[in-house]
PAVO-428059 format. One record per residue (C-alpha): x, y, z; residue in one letter. Coordinates in steps of 0.2 Angstrom, whole numbers, plus 5000, padded with zeros to 4 digits. Last residue first. Example, Ala and Ser with C-alpha at 12.3 -4.5 7.8 and 13.67 -1.06 7.14 Angstrom:
2
506849955036s 506249785039a 
# end
This chain:
946
491549804845d 492249864863v 491949734875v 493849654872r 494549564885i 496549544893f 496849404902v 498249444916a 499349314923g 500149374940r 501549444929s 500749524918l 499649614932m 501149694940w 501549764920s 499849844923y 500650044923s 500050194930r 498350314926k 497450344940s 496050354953t 496450344969n 498350324974t 498350294995r 496650224996s 496950114981s 496850114959g 495250164953a 495850104935d 496650174917y 498150064912m 499650094906q 500949954894g 500850074879k 499950254883t 498450264875e 497650174891s 496950004894i 495550004904i 495649914922g 495149754933i 495749674948h 495049524959g 495749394948p 496649474936i 495949584921w 496549684907v 495149784897l 495049854879d 494850034877g 496550064869p 497049904860k 497349724866a 497949594849e 499549564856s 498849534871a 497849394864k 496049424866i 494649314879v 492849414872k 491949524884g 490649484901a 491649364906n 492649474913r 491649574917q 490749454928a 492349424938s 492749614939t 490949614949t 489549734943r 488949704925p 489449804911l 488149914899k 488949994885i 488350154880g 489850274883n 489350354901q 489050134904a 490750104898y 491550234912v 490450174925y 490649994924q 492550014923v 492650154939y 491250014951g 492449864946s 493949924950c 493250024966d 492250194967w 491950364975g 490750434983s 490350574969r 491150474956p 490150344959s 490050154959s 490750104977g 491149954986g 492950004991w 493150174990r 494350254980y 494350434978p 494050524960v 495750564957g 495550564935l 493850564933h 493950654917k 495450514912r 494150374910a 492850464901t 493950524887a 494650344887l 492850304882v 492650394870a 494150384860d 493550184861r 491750224854k 492750344839e 493950214835q 492450094834e 491550204821l 493050234810q 493350054809a 491450014807p 491650144791s 491050314791k 489950374778p 490350524768e 490050694774e 488950774763k 489750954755k 488051044751p 489151174739e 489551034729e 488151014718q 488151194715k 489751214708s 489451074697e 488051164690e 489051324688p 490251234678k 489151154666p 489251304656e 491151294652d 491051174638k 489951284627k 491451414629p 492451294618e 493951244626e 495551374633p 494551364650q 494951174655q 496551164665t 495351294676e 494151164682e 495451024685a 496051154700p 497651264698a 499351204701e 499751244683t 499051414684e 500851464694e 501851384682p 501251504668e 501151424650q 499251374653t 498951554657e 499651634641e 498751504629a 497151534637p 497051714631a 495251754629e 494551624642t 495251734656e 495151904646e 493151864650p 493051834667q 491251794672e 491651604670t 493151624682e 491951714695e 491051544695a 492751414697p 493151484712a 495051584712e 496551524714t 498051584726e 497451544744e 496251394743p 494751394753q 493651254753e 495251134747t 496151194764e 494851154778r 494350994769p 496250934769t 496350984789e 495850824795e 496750714785a 498550774793p 499450924784a 500650884771e 500151014759t 499951144771e 501851134770e 502051174753a 500451314754a 501851414765s 501851424784g 500751534795e 498951594792g 498151444802p 499451344811g 500951284803a 500951124794p 502451024799a 503850974787s 505151084795d 504651044813e 505150854810d 506650884799t 507650974813g 506651064825d 508451134833e 508551234815t 507051334817d 507451404835a 509051464826e 508251534814p 507151654825g 505651624836a 506951584851s 507551434862g 508351504875e 507351624885g 506051504889p 506951324890g 507451234875a 506851074878p 507450914878g 507750804865s 506550764849g 505350634844p 503950614855e 503650444863a 502850494880s 503250354894e 502250434909e 500850544901d 500250694911a 498950694919s 497150724914g 495850854909a 495350834891q 495450954875p 494350864861v 495450784849n 493950714839l 493950864827d 492850824814r 493050904798a 491751014791s 492851184784g 493251254802e 493951174817i 493051164833n 493851094851g 493851234861h 495951284857p 495651284839s 496851194831f 498551184828e 499551054819t 501250994821v 502150844813g 501350774799y 502350584801g 501850554817n 500550674823a 500850824835w 499450924841v 499451074847l 497851154853r 497551354852a 497751514860g 497751474880e 498851324877f 498051124876l 499351004874q 499150844861e 500350704856c 500350564845r 501050424836d 501750304852d 500350394864t 500450564871c 499550694884t 500550854885p 500250934901a 498751074901s 498251224901k 499951304893p 500451484893y 500151594877g 499851524860l 499751694853h 501851734857g 502451824875n 501951614884e 503251554871y 503751664856g 503251554842k 504751434843s 504451414859g 503151324857w 503551214842y 505251174855k 503651134869q 502851034857l 504250914851t 504950874869g 504450954885w 502851074895t 502451064911a 501151154918q 500851244934a 499051344936g 498251404919t 497551594925a 498651634939k 500251584928s 501551464930w 502851364918h 503551194919v 505151144909s 505450984901g 506850844902n 507950874916q 507051034923f 506951204919k 505751314932q 504551444927f 503551604932a 502051704929g 501751884932g 500551944917g 502251884904k 503551814915l 504651894929g 504951744939g 506251624936k 506351444947e 507951404952a 508851284938a 509351104934t 507751024942a 507850844942l 506750734931g 505450784920l 504550624916k 504750514934n 504150684944r 502650694932m 502250524933a 502450524952e 501550694953n 501950784968k 503150874956y 501250984952l 501451024970s 503351114970g 502851204952i 501451274965a 502351314976g 504351234980r 505451134971i 507351204977l 508851164966q 510551084972p 511851034960g 511551004943t 512950894936k 513050814952k 511450784955s 510350854968w 508450874971t 507750984986i 505750974989y 504351054994g 503251105009k 503350975022e 504950915013y 505350775001t 507350754999v 508150694981v 509550634975k 510150614957g 510350504941g 508350524939a 508050474957h 508650404971d 508050444989w 508750555002e 507850525018k 505850575019t 504750695028v 505850845030p 505250975041k 504651125035g 505151215016l 505351395021l 505551385038d 507051255039e 507851365022k 509251425033g 510151245031e 509451135018y 510751185006f 511951085018s 510850945019e 510550925001i 512450924999a 512750795011t 513250845029k 514650745035p 514250595046k 514150625066p 515550495075e 514650325080p 513950305097k 514750195109p 513650055111a 512750055127e 512749925143t 514349905139k 514850085147g 515250015163s 513749985175e 514349815180v 512849705180a 512549625197g 513349465202s 511949355205s 510549455196q 511449435180m 511949255182k 509949225188g 509449295172i 510549205160a 509849055167d 508149105167r 508549135149m 509248965147q 507748875155g 506548995145m 507148955128k 505848815124s 504548955124y 505649045108f 505248885099a 503548865103a 503149035101g 502749175113p 501449135114c 500448995108s 499049055116t 497748965131s 498249065145g 499449095158l 500748985153d 500749015135r 501149215140h 502949155146g 503449165163v 504849245174v 504449255191a 503749065193n 501749075196i 500549055211t 498849115206r 497749235215g 497949365199g 499649355204v 500649265217t 502449255214a 503749135216r 505549165217d 506949065206k 507049265195v 507349365211s 506349485216v 507249615225g 506149775215n 507549845204a 507949675204s 506449605193l 506549765182k 508249735178w 508549555175a 506949575167i 507749715153a 509349615154h 508549445148n 507649545135v 509149605127a 510149445129d 508649365119i 508649485106t 510549475104e 510449295102q 509149295088p 507349255091p 506749085092a 506348955074s 504748875070k 503548955082e 504249125085y 503249255075t 504049435075g 504149595088m 504749535105v 503649565119s 503849635136i 502549635150g 503149665167f 501949585180t 500949675196g 499149705189t 499249625173n 498949455178y 497049425174g 497249415155a 499049445148v 499649615140h 498549765144a 499849835158g 499849905173i 501550015177v 502749975192a 503850125191r 505550135182d 504950125162l 503850295168g 501950295166g 501750265145a 501550085139r 502850055127g 504650105126e 505950015115w 507249885118l 508549845105r 509249665103g 508949695080f 507549575081k 506449695088d 506149705108a 504649785116l 504249865133v 502849885145n 501549805130y 499749845131g 499850015119i 498950155129d 496950165133s 496250015126w 494950045110g 495249895101r 495149965085g 495950145087k 496950105104t 497549935101h 497649965081y 498550135083s 499950065096y 500249925085i 500650035068g 501450145078r 502750025085l 502949945068i 503350145059g 504750135074p 505149975067v 505349995048d 507050075050g 507649915057a 507049835042s 505349685043y 505649495038s 505049445054n 503449435049s 501449405060g 501349415078a 501849515094t 503049395105h 502849375125h 503749345140v 502749375155v 503949475171a 503649425187a 503249525207k 503149725200v 502649845214k 501349935221s 500449935206a 500050085196y 498850135184d 499150265171p 498150405166s 496550445154g 496650405135k 498250395125r 497850415106l 498250605110s 500150545112e 500550515094n 501850385099a 503250455086g 504550305088w 505750425098s 504350495110k 504050335117r 505750335122s 506950225118a 507950085130i 509650075136a 509849935151p 509749955167k 510949905178a 510649745189v 510349775207k 511049625216k 509949505222v 510949405236s 509949455248s 508449395243n 506849475245e 505449375252v 504349325238s 503249455232a 501449455238s 499849385242g 500649215250p 502249255259v 503649125250f 505049065262g 504948905250s 504848755265g 502848765264a 502248905251t 501248775238a 500648665251s 499948805263a 498548885250g 498848935231t 498848795216p 500348805204q 500548905186v 502448885180a 501948725172l 503448625174p 505148625164q 505448515150t 505648635136g 507348715143a 508248595154a 507348625172a 507848755182p 509648775195q 509148765212a 509948915222g 510949065218v 511549085199p 513449055196e 514649195195a 515449235179g 515849395183g 514149435176t 514449575164s 513049655156p 512349625139p 512449745126a 510849835119v 510649885101p 511050065099a 509550155101n 510050345092d 510350245073e 508550205076v 507750335081a 508650455069k 508050335054a 506350355060d 506550545062a 506150555044a 504450465045s 503850305038h 502150285034k 501050195047p 500050105035d 498550015046i 497349905039v 496049855048m 494749725046l 492949725053r 491749595059t 490249675066d 489249505072e 490749365072p 490649295055a 489649135053e 489548935051d 491648945054g 493248995046l 493449185042v 494349275029r 495949365028i 496949445013q 498449545009v 499449614997d 501149704993t 502149615005a 504149645010s 503249655029s 501449635035v 501349655055v 499949565063f 498949635076p 498149515089e 496249475086t 494749555092g 493549615107p 493149795107t 493649875125g 493649775140d 494049625149g 494949565133p 495449395126n 496449425111d 495949295097e 497349215088e 497649255069l 497849085060h 499249105046y 498449045030w 499949015018d 501149125009s 500549184993w 501749224980g 503849244977s 503649414975a 502549444992s 500649394993k 500049405014t 499049265023r 497849285035v 496749175046e 495149205057i 494449035066t 492649035070v 491848995087s 491049165091e 491649315100s 490649465102n 490649615093a 491949625080f 493949675076t 495049605065v 497149645062g 498249715051v 499849805051v 501249865039s 502949875035s 504049975022r 504049995005s 502849845000d 501649965005p 499949875006v 498549824993d 496949714997l 496649574989v 494549564994d 494249525011s 493349325016i 491749265025a 491049115034a 492248995023i 491548835028n 492848695029i 492648545018g 494548535014d 494848664999e 494048765009t 492348805007k 491448944999e 491148874981k 490348704990v 488948814996g 488748875015g 488148795029s 488948685041m 487548585054d 486448655067p 487048635087a 486948525101a 487248365093s 489248385092e 489648455110t 488348305116s 489348195107e 490948245112a 490448205131e 489848035128d 491347965117p 492248015133a 493548175132p 495348145126a 496648155140s 497548335140e 499248325149s 500348485151e 501948455156g 502548565141p 501548715139a 500348715127s 500748795109d 501248605100s 500148595083a 499448775082g 500548855073p 501448735057e 502548565061a 504248605059e 505048525075a 503948355071d 503148275082q 503748125089d 503648185108p 501848235105t 501048205123e 502348325132a 502148445119l 500548475124s 498748445115l 497948585106p 496248625115r 494848635103l 493448775109v 491948695112s 491648705128s 490848615143g 492248495147k 493548545138e 493848495119f 495248405114t 496648415100g 497448295089i 496248155088p 497047985085a 496547925068t 496147735062g 494547745057l 493947665072a 494847765082t 494247945074l 492447885074a 492647835093d 493048015094p 491548075089s 491848125071r 491148315067l 492948405071l 493748275062n 493048375045p 492248265034l 493248255016n 492248095012t 493748015001t 495048035018s 495948185020q 495248205040n 495048385047t 495848465061t 497648475060q 497248545041a 495948665048t 497548765054a 498848715043p 497548815030s 496648735016a 496648825000s 495248924996r 495949104993a 497348994985g 497349114967p 496149254971a 494149194965e 493349204984l 494249374984g 493249434969d 491549364975e 492049444995d 490949325006v 490149405019s 490549495038t 492049575035l 491649755034d 493349865029r 494450005039e 495850095032e 497050175046i 498350305040d 499650325050p 499850505057t 501650545060v 502350605074t 504050735075p 505250675090a 505150765106g 504350925114s 502650965116a 501850815120a 500350775114a 498850785124p 498150685136i 496250625133t 495350595150v 494250435150g 494850415171l 495350245165t 495050055170s 496249935163v 496249855146m 496249675148v 497249545135a 498549605124a 499549545109a 499949355114c 498049285108s 496649195118a 495949065109v 494849015095l 494848845090p 493448795077m 491848735079a 490648655068f 489148615078r 488148455076m 
# end
């Protein structure tokens, strides 16, 4: 028996018309285009991490309709109609004769069906009645193919085989994105998608298949809004050949807000209260199927001329064209378009669609969604252009789709077999359970009334398109096996024909009602005023003003402008601007408080910020400083002192901070203050230095003591600077050659060996035995305060000379200076430090799904495996196996170097509280970031370092 799931034509598009294969260059003027990020992945097998994600094996509405929830858990599709009847379960759908595709029953056959049924349960046109196939037909279909494959683990909870499933994929939660699936050939499978938001995972949603006459087969594009993750699966025996999923981030453009502002929602034209001409259409939801047979019976008494649009109705008045935003306004990249548009002789009918996906998009998301659909149609499906002629959003705005001229009969790609001579208009969203808002329906009605009236076609007419006779206004489901434009939207078709008829019978009053008056221009903000005259310096804005550190920021192509009431507008660009791109660094520094200043040593420059400063030199690049380490650097003369310029950003934990400078490496430790070490990581006196300089980024949540920085030129090395440092700086040991012996007694333990080897105020014991004057006057020396602090050997000088004889032997025994054996705790800490050093070393390595090498990129488990392998710890390849390779510990017990895991993701706990190192995503790459989002998903902490 063959397990066949429904695979139906979708609303998104159907046929790509033939083109000349010539690429049209981008327009020379208009709104700037934005290049969407397109991520493609194979979807031909089961991803182990993806299968372990919560709800990955959940039953979907589609499978729930086609399975029998009995003790045997056998899918209904594997039962004959007789068997279903015996079980007392009526088949929900029927197989068409000679087909393995399940056709859903019509609304007319299921009058008692709940109006809130999931998509797919009532997708046929009203009045379309199908009867169940005869038992022999169904059984012959079942016996033609093998049984289902796959283990129990690779099945849904209701027993449907999972042929392929993706990992959980990140999507931007601040804007909408578009996903879709393409494949080499059509198979009897079902492709489903789900999204995750703050409220958890959605149900699985059936992605309908497009039925293209050309291009690459695939699903409809699916719009994702207000979500952080997305996952796609394929149900059936096996995934189609070369199945690939596409995740498209259309990005935001500074021009998007302007496009929305300029494109006012369409106001319905005045109808003058006239009644529509001719017979009224059937009530909504009860009209007959729009497709009629051709021939004399179809045309008798109707005035219809076969092969053309209906006889032009003299009562049809010209309807004013509604406001429709151009392709340039939403940032269409014309270089994606191929060939020249094709045209029909005239438009004979209009076809109503919906897209698919979320209805929670914002007005500002709309231009990006259009770019995403356009990219999927051209780059994923290989079509010459976007499929629809016009698209409408839920706010009542209309947007130009396929290029070629809105006033002309452009042939689109929106319904298989019926593209020539039809006008395809699609509403963005999914409308199975609820219809679009009334303002959107009004905009669609106006666009159709205008387009049909311009071609002399009445909404009551019929036309021959694709060899069949259809109504002048139809839904996509009337022309193909699809749920489009959604059951709730389709139920409004009768009312829509009424409204269009009223517009055509009276004509639209061109009195300005079609466009809302444009609002008065808003006064310019401080940032906008500051930007004037700096267009060449900064380039075009790429974001709107966004909140940051108590002020506002705008990102430009070549830098930033920051503003607050206290700081005023400030410009950040060049190397310092490049450093400011790092989100963690931006959060740490805050807003700029002054303009960049040059003239420093060696041609360097610096700029002050709310919480620190950034210094630049040709040798070191741009590096940030802040807090106690910056104060200490200032006390030594900044870049003019022996420390020189900073070579790295501060790297901090709760109890320790370090930063590399040209002349030394500064380390602040809680209770020890600031200490200078060799910039090369070598410390004299046999002390072991574990603080080797690391290539990393600035800490996002450093907890070093001290207030804001003393900017260059403000905190000199004089007494004022020393006073600012407070007790922490006063108690801190100075670097070699600096400070008093009293200060050195408070140095960290690692400095102790160097100090005992090289005492500054005492002489070696061997030399003392050769000095007769010291042994002759013991009384005087014992009374001097300086000698009370001498080593123990000196206090015994007054005794008999025979007691001094062992001293040389003692000094000889001390010469080898053997290191004490390290405790297990010290060894463990060294291993953890080494793991973190390796993790930091590879920050910025590109994210690549399935990768495990810093050269080619890696995913989360590949990164973890590599880091630990470099430190002698072998871990398995997948996140789930890595989770099982260690010991589960409490969150309160977790240390830097341990692992934090959720199904489908894993990271290395960093030295900063609440943060981890992980492979990130294609947008962030390998980075250090918070793992708070994992805690909300039930994170588990794992220990693999003993």
